[in-house]
Steps between C-alpha positions, in 0.01 A plus 500: 500500500455151357163325465473129429159437353351155453221429250395202290819295561728788404704740714575857400770710656388862515772755563401855594742779418363820646203567270503214252399136538622219273452126528661189359366145510702269724315183571144455601205752525385843608437854391469858612299594807230764487463570869626709675455778243803567283459871473845526659668344198490513123503152343645371178438131436718374222263222389154643553310795359421802709211466739170673466414811693227326693319172505233629271238346281636734234857375535682333218598172658338279763674401820626153572378286784769388741601501861864572558759491780794736512809428709678826564862548598503865594725776613404714796321742267292220355411375846364841584291499186363146513531438876529125441739248345240271348166620369215348307417711195217462249467609145174623354248227427351447157225727380253241381214742448640838416708462188264323265131415521268281295271738312235305315708198403840661441775612733538879492725748682311721740556836662347706776269797458592831659216695657732750665469863391825622349596842638780681319568834334334395175190374682467823700532712188241290317242529778558872541417545134160330536193713556146421610405400147748210512361380832139514376601321182666225704189447714266503199723251319492259794120489502484488120730199499275332758201556271681359198637202694151414624351525152771292330517230768119465496503472120773234510315308772180505296686394186667211685165373630338538159783315326520216753125441500483490121812290439427253778129510419559414134725212603250361752201538269688313228583219742135484609385475139740214437379327814137540393580330171676221697838572343680452829856449372468802275379700800804392703744582221342840439492583872860393564628644172343842544625517860850404386506769229386768743755399766786481251413844365501652849819319597679580174439875502603510865819300450614667178372857535465593866592249774422770758129458416491144637300412809263732679749785538380577852835405666681732257255786561524450875880498484502814284283683752748385766786665310627223268538580132532230237535556125200489267237405756288802400597548136252536213616165365422338835157665506403369156624147573321507835167587340519250213661226707249521785207484257628186327627332818171547686305385194707183476339319796815530710392539859599868511336840517539850366474704822870483589593597145271803524705626797814487286318648200372792709849560637645496145245754375569729795878467468491593132331828595791565737763451231478866403476428128755336273828651385538226240180600319528872582187486717616719785354809663633717781188448708529122476837497672336582833442126539848386402595396852453190709265665751228595252541174308452308823170679561382441144584128517309471829198668341520281190525178703190593701317582177598158362331314786198731471471415130553126553233458767293812433579588864617863532532508880659155501758619247591796720536283810697232314758757391520630856512165681693274266716704266606838628788549743440876532158658525354841574156659499552690174573173323179349641296777340662459161471120507136520607428744217667267249311190615175697490577592138562131430159407643317768298674413172441128554134568560474695176683235297309208650176683421583459132471124542140527612409533133666169416789659310774321696468152352525229764587750773133526590329790664711506813492754780721689738447235769678189377338240727175654621363277776276757667235321702313664784382162632852377581537454875746343739494428873742448786489125437653562155820647645679166568482397132625847403791473744579153365494648149753766603736253668492256209541784252812618682651151497416443132628848409836451672537159335413662166782753548745229605426280199504792258844605620633149441346482153634844407851391595471204264356720226781751545755225446321398178453857375872572544576254223361731232191615315431165340475336841258771611271422207527126558406544866203719405386240245519213750298688762241609242447149364485349849233748613297469178490121510412497871225757452353288223526160672381581853145611404435150365522376859219729613142387461238692305265704715153621400455871447357669807314754290209448266665733252744314279681821416586556868651155534702488180585865452858591419576654836327246724508124459648272235317209347827332394418130432164511679159481328272798457373667821793348692831664588845390612589696815875433468507601133315818597809598702773370269345623175431855610718802544624547856267797547196298399606205715532731801162651420347152502660409833403829665135470389254470785214253502708235322569265792401189303666589171839336566596147599761456779726291274494772233592763757784285633643428153478863396660619824795261468556582134458873560743489792767308308463674164509841665846413629621341175368780277667791675856407404428509126677790328197711415314800648224412746402536863407300809193681630226333295637141529524540877145637518375210288687237702376652824142512374517130410646418840221699668231319301657166589503588871135612481400171335689296761342692787155429362228559755753608766504848346218718373729719292430521128764318296561806285573701813741234628672505159562874541638440849721222360645741244566753777673245722718371215598855400591573860699176522705561186531878458459598868298807401208593724351847461524536123382142434203554731394810306567337161282201593218731606528705181509183290192346657297810592401341831567693822352218709827312444717764668529351854557146375753606234694698761501201734625243249767739369640566846499130592649375173776762499592428861515125442695531172753744651600228745632291208657733240480842338263637239532384144622828351779541756612144438506557124694824552762312700518230236551762230773665707328837536663677798187612682557699820255415775349770716645354820857436613620156597603469867863427412524840327488664842817313594690654207606851410517632147879474507465122536357465148685775314814388317765694314709650356277792407507681165462874539522810280662832575293815468709589195604174338717408203302363203733201470437400862122519451515292181717238667268482801190460282662231285636295788192505724131445462394731779229758451609764750827635632575719802652838417776613737633854522871512578749784523515755343115494483462431873736506799465124548326212320124560519206303359341735248226266377413216265501498121320246282662302221240620250576863590873442452431369151293808415781726621764308303297541180525881525866532414477878481449490878849354554758710686868532420602527864385362834281792597135583561293572192316825451134508599395581145645169382211317664269670250650276231283221642125461498318335787334261257836346414520360853148352507471130577446298186269202476570148621795336328596821316831652605816642350828312517853626548606272214299717260716805572839569345773723644827630366819493705473874548144473630598226743741744667236770544283558807130515583337691783246262656366738766196630304378145425560339840213425734612707797251352746521119472366291783777393736525277807778471753695174493382403849129504405332162524427327172132468596466876543677565170267254323189686617645829375611346170163341425264768625675781312550285191875538466741344258819611676560572869836649594678379814709764678758440775440557869820697543610803301864395461421236240392505136172693460308196370532134597289338230165482324204284597280373219208257478739206477649579841161453668419166336503208747707286262781756503490571874488135604776426252718753680391387847382138481486468878190725495286245315350383828393857577296523182134585541293184510126495443284273708491223244445127497812303419502180299597292805218652705240437231624139460481441875144625534389319185642172634323554832175570317531180295571298814199655671276408204632143502418455867141621470 
């Protein structure tokens, strides 16, 4: 059979001789087809390397993007096989998200996590040897780890708050002293210089020590809990840089917060407990290895992330719900109990530590309390007539939130281009943003007018955590400086305060809202550890205050209450979180009267914002290239079967395999699992025995005394040479390599019995199953590999392997571009639609 293939202005003549396929360039374009399946032939391309076993995120080389036409001149046999003389064939599309992702500010290779339980002879023997004492020890350890995670995360959260308040407080007090002595240029230089030093420190330790610590870390934690593993995101080095970097970045007057960083910090602390000790430093115990698997580590990371939010906002129930609603892809009731216990421990420990500050031993931290923004007021009331302003607040918050996400995505793309140029460019970018914000913060308050203190007590007006005198005379304050020259927490506390309707001028609110909105977007792309929660709360509170001032007598709502509703609407518009944000807001403010209104604005703002774009964390995950699997299947997946996305040829192992073949397979592929096939004389016909992991093959190859001289089954006692702990999953980024092993020629000719180490019950699907159905199984069970078996029994026992990459829309639509129109589309406003309605609105205004 002769195939003439056209691709990229070159023609290749492919000649098939029985089982082998060779091609030679003739003139202008084309390459090999991938459909129909080539399980009928064995290929040997003289100018290309062997193909991967499946289109997998763990494969060694990405696919190319092309659409090809093959003109076939066939014999009668070929006509029976292809049933057409001219067919349109597609190669696999590029994997833009599965090979490499942006972790922090660097590109890193990523892998999938495997939550499947490995069942083999060694596993069965290990579990049979465990008694009740081991089971009780495992349960006690889980709850002990929860207690320790809660204590450590609470201590870190308290330390972060203490450090930020004292560092930022010292800086702001020094600036105030310089302003009081009318040394205005010195005040500007000190303010900008100290901010620059703090930003450069945070950016430098992130860029040079641990790039994975950059940003909030919530997209990485969310991706990890979805089954995506990236190197060093939970290492001790990342934890230390995250703590120090978030303290200095938040203290530097960047428009950032520490809540998002606390999620990552809590996840790091929890993950370290799941490492099972350290072989490098000889800190290992047999009982610690119970947690050396992806399932228990996933639970610990979920618990730690919830504890991080609880420590950041002193909101234990909010932390639990945030982990459930926003982060976790798998949840069960037992995990709820453990997370709730951990967040309760966080609340108790925080209460004890904050109590120490009541004696004035915490410097500028103040006395503090468990409720961050206590606005309890039994006299607050609202009526049915106040609902229209609240609805307006929700609609506007959704529009502003979606615009915020859109602009941030554009800015992050520009920042990514700059950061790719090297560490020096990262520091230069951080310096420019820091100086720009510092100068703006210093200049804008001069525009605001001085306002007389509303209280007879001078200490109330000019206290550190309330209002700033800035350039104003005694007993006067600058309302704009009171927001710019305070920590974000104190600024939010000022805006949330009730009974302060006349404390802020509309121009000051407008200027602070615009600057807060813009600087929140510009600050987030700086290479340093910080979060988005607090800046969004502050921006929303300012927007709420501004709306309340503009409404004037048309609303009887207290301006502090409207500020809280503004924060809720802006959170709903950007993060699209409802239940957990509602509870966090209530725990922050200690005011249950807000519950109905907060629920209303959250629902409205989320609904409006969803009609424009997605939530901010999903958009950042896509920008970083993290292959997140959604919980629903796209409609076009029901038009495809699993065989439509599986490509070959497939690499398999025999039940008893030659060492040389295993070594060659491991060196020439990057796959992390291989099907094991039993062939005669071990079975009457080829049979799928199971699946063996790459890491397990490496462990077996290390034990050279297990090698066999002949191709035969090993004795059962030979399995006792191995300990179950040798097959435990090591931590993120830690794995053995085949290049570290050396073999003699004699050893390469020996054999290894793989039966005792093969997972004999891997999940399988038939090749005719719809891709949508396979996706639900893959995601809900938490698989890394899903075997595809043939419909008929007269073919090879396994067709291919499905991995996370095969379910990614980029890969599927690259294979089948005609399905793009079948992609799930949200009910969203398009640019043309928005332009049309805006033009009509302008025309209507002009005619009035």
